DRENVEX-933919 format. One record per residue (C-alpha): chain; residue number from 1; y, x negated, z. Coordinates in nm, 3 decimals, always signed. Example, Ala and Ser with C-alpha at 12.3 -4.5 7.8 and 13.67 -1.06 7.14 Angstrom:
2
 unit pos      c2      c1      c3
    A   1  -0.450  -1.230  +0.780
    A   2  -0.106  -1.367  +0.714
END
This chain:
368
 unit pos      c2      c1      c3
    A   1 +10.146 -10.957  +9.071
    A   2 +10.259 -10.671  +9.283
    A   3 +10.409 -10.357  +9.138
    A   4 +10.598 -10.093  +9.334
    A   5 +10.413  -9.771  +9.401
    A   6 +10.542  -9.449  +9.228
    A   7 +10.683  -9.182  +9.452
    A   8 +10.495  -8.867  +9.544
    A   9 +10.598  -8.675  +9.231
    A  10 +10.439  -8.923  +8.992
    A  11 +10.139  -8.991  +9.215
    A  12 +10.063  -8.622  +9.222
    A  13 +10.123  -8.602  +8.846
    A  14  +9.878  -8.872  +8.774
    A  15  +9.624  -8.738  +9.016
    A  16  +9.620  -8.380  +8.900
    A  17  +9.748  -8.397  +8.539
    A  18  +9.952  -8.088  +8.621
    A  19 +10.088  -7.883  +8.332
    A  20  +9.890  -8.073  +8.075
    A  21 +10.045  -8.132  +7.731
    A  22  +9.869  -7.868  +7.532
    A  23  +9.972  -7.730  +7.197
    A  24  +9.654  -7.604  +7.031
    A  25  +9.825  -7.384  +6.774
    A  26 +10.092  -7.645  +6.706
    A  27  +9.889  -7.959  +6.668
    A  28  +9.787  -8.071  +7.021
    A  29  +9.429  -8.068  +7.133
    A  30  +9.248  -7.906  +7.411
    A  31  +9.114  -8.075  +7.732
    A  32  +8.991  -8.429  +7.708
    A  33  +8.714  -8.424  +7.446
    A  34  +8.448  -8.684  +7.409
    A  35  +8.297  -8.546  +7.091
    A  36  +8.093  -8.863  +7.024
    A  37  +8.242  -8.876  +6.674
    A  38  +8.161  -9.200  +6.515
    A  39  +8.308  -9.316  +6.188
    A  40  +8.085  -9.416  +5.900
    A  41  +8.001  -9.787  +5.881
    A  42  +7.953  -9.959  +5.550
    A  43  +7.594 -10.067  +5.480
    A  44  +7.536 -10.430  +5.579
    A  45  +7.869 -10.463  +5.767
    A  46  +7.853 -10.721  +6.038
    A  47  +7.926 -10.627  +6.397
    A  48  +8.192 -10.800  +6.599
    A  49  +8.141 -10.888  +6.972
    A  50  +8.089 -10.522  +7.066
    A  51  +7.858 -10.262  +6.918
    A  52  +8.128  -9.997  +6.948
    A  53  +8.487  -9.953  +7.053
    A  54  +8.588  -9.634  +7.237
    A  55  +8.936  -9.517  +7.141
    A  56  +9.148  -9.234  +7.270
    A  57  +9.455  -9.046  +7.138
    A  58  +9.618  -8.706  +7.128
    A  59  +9.583  -8.465  +6.837
    A  60  +9.953  -8.499  +6.794
    A  61 +10.181  -8.612  +6.512
    A  62 +10.330  -8.889  +6.723
    A  63  +9.973  -9.033  +6.737
    A  64  +9.935  -9.006  +6.362
    A  65  +9.848  -9.378  +6.332
    A  66  +9.523  -9.298  +6.508
    A  67  +9.470  -8.966  +6.334
    A  68  +9.521  -9.117  +5.985
    A  69  +9.349  -9.442  +6.062
    A  70  +9.037  -9.264  +6.168
    A  71  +9.055  -8.999  +5.894
    A  72  +9.104  -9.247  +5.608
    A  73  +8.859  -9.502  +5.747
    A  74  +9.131  -9.770  +5.768
    A  75  +9.048  -9.860  +6.135
    A  76  +8.669  -9.867  +6.070
    A  77  +8.717 -10.091  +5.766
    A  78  +8.866 -10.366  +5.985
    A  79  +8.585 -10.330  +6.249
    A  80  +8.300 -10.392  +6.010
    A  81  +7.975 -10.300  +6.184
    A  82  +8.141 -10.222  +6.516
    A  83  +8.160  -9.847  +6.528
    A  84  +8.454  -9.635  +6.656
    A  85  +8.382  -9.366  +6.905
    A  86  +8.685  -9.137  +6.931
    A  87  +8.792  -8.916  +7.216
    A  88  +9.099  -8.690  +7.223
    A  89  +9.319  -8.607  +7.519
    A  90  +9.589  -8.358  +7.606
    A  91  +9.788  -8.559  +7.866
    A  92  +9.852  -8.918  +7.949
    A  93  +9.710  -8.908  +8.307
    A  94  +9.364  -8.803  +8.181
    A  95  +9.371  -9.079  +7.921
    A  96  +9.464  -9.335  +8.181
    A  97  +9.175  -9.211  +8.400
    A  98  +8.946  -9.258  +8.104
    A  99  +9.061  -9.613  +8.050
    A 100  +9.018  -9.691  +8.416
    A 101  +8.663  -9.549  +8.416
    A 102  +8.566  -9.727  +8.102
    A 103  +8.526  -9.404  +7.903
    A 104  +8.772  -9.554  +7.646
    A 105  +8.869  -9.912  +7.576
    A 106  +9.183  -9.865  +7.367
    A 107  +9.425  -9.571  +7.365
    A 108  +9.742  -9.443  +7.197
    A 109  +9.971  -9.311  +7.468
    A 110 +10.327  -9.241  +7.565
    A 111 +10.555  -9.475  +7.766
    A 112 +10.560  -9.285  +8.101
    A 113 +10.185  -9.267  +8.156
    A 114 +10.154  -9.631  +8.049
    A 115 +10.423  -9.733  +8.307
    A 116 +10.266  -9.518  +8.580
    A 117  +9.916  -9.635  +8.509
    A 118 +10.025  -9.997  +8.518
    A 119 +10.215  -9.969  +8.840
    A 120  +9.956  -9.760  +9.022
    A 121  +9.697 -10.034  +8.955
    A 122  +9.932 -10.314  +9.069
    A 123  +9.929 -10.440  +8.706
    A 124  +9.551 -10.476  +8.692
    A 125  +9.419 -10.208  +8.459
    A 126  +9.601 -10.213  +8.124
    A 127  +9.814 -10.392  +7.882
    A 128 +10.037 -10.262  +7.609
    A 129  +9.935 -10.440  +7.296
    A 130 +10.138 -10.267  +7.022
    A 131 +10.376  -9.993  +6.938
    A 132 +10.283  -9.710  +6.711
    A 133 +10.566  -9.452  +6.680
    A 134 +10.926  -9.396  +6.751
    A 135 +11.132  -9.072  +6.771
    A 136 +10.999  -8.720  +6.725
    A 137 +11.184  -8.563  +7.019
    A 138 +11.455  -8.299  +6.995
    A 139 +11.658  -8.068  +7.211
    A 140 +11.622  -7.721  +7.046
    A 141 +11.805  -7.411  +7.171
    A 142 +11.870  -7.044  +7.123
    A 143 +12.181  -7.050  +6.903
    A 144 +12.289  -6.707  +7.032
    A 145 +12.313  -6.846  +7.385
    A 146 +12.395  -7.210  +7.332
    A 147 +12.628  -7.346  +7.068
    A 148 +12.741  -7.679  +7.210
    A 149 +12.593  -7.931  +7.451
    A 150 +12.832  -7.822  +7.720
    A 151 +12.678  -7.473  +7.697
    A 152 +12.354  -7.605  +7.852
    A 153 +12.510  -7.583  +8.197
    A 154 +12.357  -7.285  +8.378
    A 155 +12.077  -7.241  +8.118
    A 156 +11.699  -7.275  +8.140
    A 157 +11.562  -7.564  +7.941
    A 158 +11.192  -7.645  +7.916
    A 159 +11.033  -7.985  +7.929
    A 160 +10.659  -8.044  +7.895
    A 161 +10.566  -8.177  +8.236
    A 162 +10.716  -8.311  +8.557
    A 163 +10.776  -8.681  +8.514
    A 164 +10.660  -8.699  +8.153
    A 165 +10.854  -8.898  +7.895
    A 166 +11.062  -8.603  +7.772
    A 167 +11.124  -8.476  +8.127
    A 168 +11.267  -8.810  +8.232
    A 169 +11.481  -8.833  +7.917
    A 170 +11.634  -8.496  +7.983
    A 171 +11.694  -8.560  +8.351
    A 172 +11.869  -8.885  +8.250
    A 173 +12.086  -8.709  +7.986
    A 174 +12.181  -8.447  +8.247
    A 175 +12.281  -8.720  +8.499
    A 176 +12.491  -8.892  +8.230
    A 177 +12.674  -8.563  +8.176
    A 178 +12.770  -8.571  +8.547
    A 179 +12.561  -8.267  +8.628
    A 180 +12.322  -8.241  +8.923
    A 181 +11.957  -8.142  +8.920
    A 182 +11.688  -8.191  +9.182
    A 183 +11.428  -8.382  +8.986
    A 184 +11.119  -8.237  +9.160
    A 185 +11.218  -7.869  +9.171
    A 186 +11.420  -7.873  +8.845
    A 187 +11.704  -7.667  +9.013
    A 188 +12.061  -7.747  +8.968
    A 189 +12.346  -7.727  +8.713
    A 190 +12.067  -7.687  +8.449
    A 191 +11.736  -7.529  +8.528
    A 192 +11.465  -7.765  +8.410
    A 193 +11.156  -7.555  +8.353
    A 194 +10.830  -7.753  +8.325
    A 195 +10.644  -7.559  +8.069
    A 196 +10.310  -7.634  +7.895
    A 197 +10.391  -7.703  +7.530
    A 198 +10.113  -7.457  +7.440
    A 199 +10.318  -7.165  +7.581
    A 200 +10.670  -7.290  +7.516
    A 201 +10.711  -7.095  +7.188
    A 202 +10.608  -6.771  +7.365
    A 203 +10.840  -6.849  +7.654
    A 204 +11.122  -6.901  +7.406
    A 205 +11.046  -6.573  +7.220
    A 206 +11.036  -6.384  +7.555
    A 207 +11.373  -6.525  +7.662
    A 208 +11.234  -6.688  +7.979
    A 209 +11.373  -7.023  +7.850
    A 210 +11.691  -7.086  +7.651
    A 211 +11.575  -7.402  +7.488
    A 212 +11.350  -7.704  +7.523
    A 213 +11.357  -8.086  +7.516
    A 214 +11.029  -8.145  +7.346
    A 215 +10.827  -8.360  +7.115
    A 216 +10.714  -8.277  +6.763
    A 217 +10.568  -8.055  +6.638
    A 218 +10.679  -7.821  +6.925
    A 219 +11.045  -7.868  +6.828
    A 220 +10.984  -7.767  +6.470
    A 221 +10.763  -7.480  +6.581
    A 222 +11.056  -7.342  +6.781
    A 223 +11.296  -7.395  +6.488
    A 224 +11.057  -7.197  +6.264
    A 225 +11.100  -6.915  +6.513
    A 226 +11.486  -6.912  +6.510
    A 227 +11.584  -7.203  +6.747
    A 228 +11.840  -7.462  +6.640
    A 229 +11.824  -7.846  +6.682
    A 230 +12.117  -7.934  +6.904
    A 231 +12.030  -8.302  +6.964
    A 232 +11.787  -8.552  +6.825
    A 233 +11.696  -8.795  +7.108
    A 234 +11.698  -9.078  +6.858
    A 235 +12.077  -9.047  +6.840
    A 236 +12.098  -9.157  +7.206
    A 237 +11.923  -9.491  +7.141
    A 238 +12.032  -9.817  +6.976
    A 239 +11.942  -9.824  +6.608
    A 240 +11.805  -9.466  +6.669
    A 241 +11.469  -9.606  +6.779
    A 242 +11.282  -9.561  +7.104
    A 243 +10.914  -9.586  +7.181
    A 244 +10.721  -9.259  +7.189
    A 245 +10.368  -9.399  +7.140
    A 246 +10.213  -9.734  +7.248
    A 247  +9.866  -9.878  +7.207
    A 248  +9.714  -9.983  +7.535
    A 249  +9.387 -10.163  +7.618
    A 250  +9.190 -10.220  +7.935
    A 251  +9.239 -10.571  +8.056
    A 252  +8.863 -10.629  +8.084
    A 253  +8.796 -10.520  +7.723
    A 254  +9.082 -10.742  +7.601
    A 255  +8.933 -11.041  +7.781
    A 256  +8.578 -10.977  +7.666
    A 257  +8.636 -10.851  +7.313
    A 258  +8.952 -11.002  +7.169
    A 259  +8.809 -11.001  +6.817
    A 260  +8.756 -10.618  +6.839
    A 261  +9.112 -10.572  +6.973
    A 262  +9.255 -10.777  +6.692
    A 263  +9.048 -10.571  +6.439
    A 264  +9.185 -10.249  +6.581
    A 265  +9.544 -10.387  +6.571
    A 266  +9.492 -10.505  +6.213
    A 267  +9.372 -10.149  +6.126
    A 268  +9.678 -10.007  +6.304
    A 269  +9.921 -10.228  +6.121
    A 270  +9.757 -10.149  +5.784
    A 271  +9.746  -9.785  +5.862
    A 272 +10.116  -9.780  +5.940
    A 273 +10.184  -9.968  +5.619
    A 274  +9.980  -9.708  +5.427
    A 275 +10.156  -9.417  +5.606
    A 276 +10.496  -9.556  +5.525
    A 277 +10.403  -9.629  +5.155
    A 278 +10.233  -9.290  +5.108
    A 279 +10.423  -9.046  +5.336
    A 280 +10.298  -8.726  +5.157
    A 281  +9.938  -8.832  +5.149
    A 282  +9.962  -8.946  +5.506
    A 283 +10.111  -8.619  +5.623
    A 284  +9.827  -8.435  +5.449
    A 285  +9.573  -8.665  +5.606
    A 286  +9.721  -8.619  +5.951
    A 287  +9.723  -8.240  +5.904
    A 288  +9.360  -8.244  +5.785
    A 289  +9.268  -8.440  +6.104
    A 290  +9.452  -8.192  +6.317
    A 291  +9.269  -7.906  +6.148
    A 292  +8.934  -8.064  +6.227
    A 293  +9.026  -8.121  +6.589
    A 294  +9.205  -7.795  +6.668
    A 295  +9.070  -7.557  +6.403
    A 296  +9.416  -7.493  +6.256
    A 297  +9.645  -7.696  +6.031
    A 298 +10.018  -7.693  +6.083
    A 299 +10.212  -7.474  +5.837
    A 300 +10.455  -7.647  +5.597
    A 301 +10.766  -7.514  +5.784
    A 302 +10.645  -7.691  +6.093
    A 303 +10.483  -8.017  +5.974
    A 304 +10.747  -8.108  +5.711
    A 305 +11.048  -8.140  +5.945
    A 306 +10.832  -8.272  +6.227
    A 307 +10.685  -8.554  +6.011
    A 308 +11.030  -8.651  +5.894
    A 309 +11.148  -8.711  +6.246
    A 310 +10.874  -8.964  +6.350
    A 311 +10.891  -9.326  +6.246
    A 312 +10.567  -9.522  +6.239
    A 313 +10.599  -9.888  +6.334
    A 314 +10.412 -10.176  +6.503
    A 315 +10.704 -10.297  +6.723
    A 316 +10.652 -10.160  +7.081
    A 317 +11.037 -10.150  +7.121
    A 318 +10.982 -10.305  +7.460
    A 319 +11.341 -10.286  +7.573
    A 320 +11.337  -9.907  +7.537
    A 321 +11.039  -9.884  +7.755
    A 322 +11.212 -10.085  +8.013
    A 323 +11.515  -9.844  +7.989
    A 324 +11.282  -9.540  +8.029
    A 325 +11.144  -9.688  +8.345
    A 326 +11.498  -9.734  +8.472
    A 327 +11.574  -9.366  +8.387
    A 328 +11.273  -9.254  +8.603
    A 329 +11.400  -9.467  +8.888
    A 330 +11.752  -9.314  +8.861
    A 331 +11.594  -8.973  +8.855
    A 332 +11.415  -9.043  +9.180
    A 333 +11.069  -9.008  +9.024
    A 334 +10.974  -9.374  +9.042
    A 335 +11.046  -9.669  +9.269
    A 336 +11.172  -9.975  +9.088
    A 337 +10.854 -10.106  +8.922
    A 338 +10.762 -10.469  +8.842
    A 339 +10.669 -10.442  +8.474
    A 340 +10.625 -10.811  +8.416
    A 341 +10.299 -10.853  +8.238
    A 342 +10.265 -10.504  +8.109
    A 343 +10.274 -10.636  +7.749
    A 344 +10.036 -10.880  +7.583
    A 345 +10.152 -10.898  +7.225
    A 346  +9.981 -11.221  +7.132
    A 347  +9.699 -11.042  +6.945
    A 348  +9.950 -10.826  +6.753
    A 349 +10.169 -11.117  +6.665
    A 350  +9.861 -11.304  +6.539
    A 351  +9.787 -11.009  +6.311
    A 352 +10.143 -10.975  +6.198
    A 353 +10.168 -11.348  +6.121
    A 354  +9.855 -11.326  +5.908
    A 355 +10.007 -11.029  +5.726
    A 356 +10.327 -11.232  +5.658
    A 357 +10.527 -11.011  +5.892
    A 358 +10.779 -11.097  +6.159
    A 359 +10.661 -11.124  +6.515
    A 360 +10.771 -10.864  +6.776
    A 361 +10.928 -10.917  +7.115
    A 362 +10.812 -10.813  +7.469
    A 363 +11.172 -10.806  +7.620
    A 364 +11.055 -11.049  +7.888
    A 365 +10.778 -10.821  +8.011
    A 366 +10.486 -11.015  +7.863
    A 367 +10.199 -11.200  +8.026
    A 368 +10.340 -11.541  +7.928
END
């Protein structure tokens, strides 16, 4: 299989992890952290085919399946005597690098870095094996300056990072409005200001930006400081669902340790089931995990609306990932990629069938 090479903008993005997605005070973690945390294994539990599985995720509400699954021991329960070693990351490119180097085996990650990682390796490094979350992205603005969507013209709107999932979504929305913006510089009818989520609230308060197209909990943090939600990205998608977090695995680990992969997926499925059945307990669990990782829990005025806007599900919503790739191509940030084979949903569908659940679809982008 041959995949098209991303253009310079995304190659540079992946290589340098410029403007990393940080939000220490609002729920994101610091630099990639291999803290050697291992979850407690029940006495006498039998190991699977690997002694340990190294997982990676962001300290971020859209990665709450991993946060809660580790916090509540739901992932470890399915792994028996095989221990979890968890690492946290602040940006997709650094997590992809960790997967490529073998520092992690399985990771929770957004669609854009998964696409970029897959195409850069000519389809050889990763597979998407499940979905994890949908939604949780909003356009929030200064209501004194922007009252309608048309008012965005001529304004300064932040996105987290050049070529990241929210940046591409905003560029696509601008193009559909018929406005012009140079993707790389961000200059045009709207000024797209690539701003680290860690400093976006301060940039908003200082007036250097007029709004932001950002994931949770950044959006709710801005609202708590006077911003207004002008658009929920979910409203732009069929059934109001679009993938914001996938689960990926290195192809070598999938080949050598399918039993471990299935156990992690079973833990993820059961964690999402527990989250959806116990939303208040799950929110508290995620916040406790964030507190342990960042040193600070999210206040109620931030976590409550942020939590409500994220949907936890196992379906990878593959057609929306394909659409997001097309948006990056239209923006000039990606050459047309060959994504055939990016999904291997056979292990997930095996787990779902055993749970009495419907299988999920790979939109024609699977390995079979």
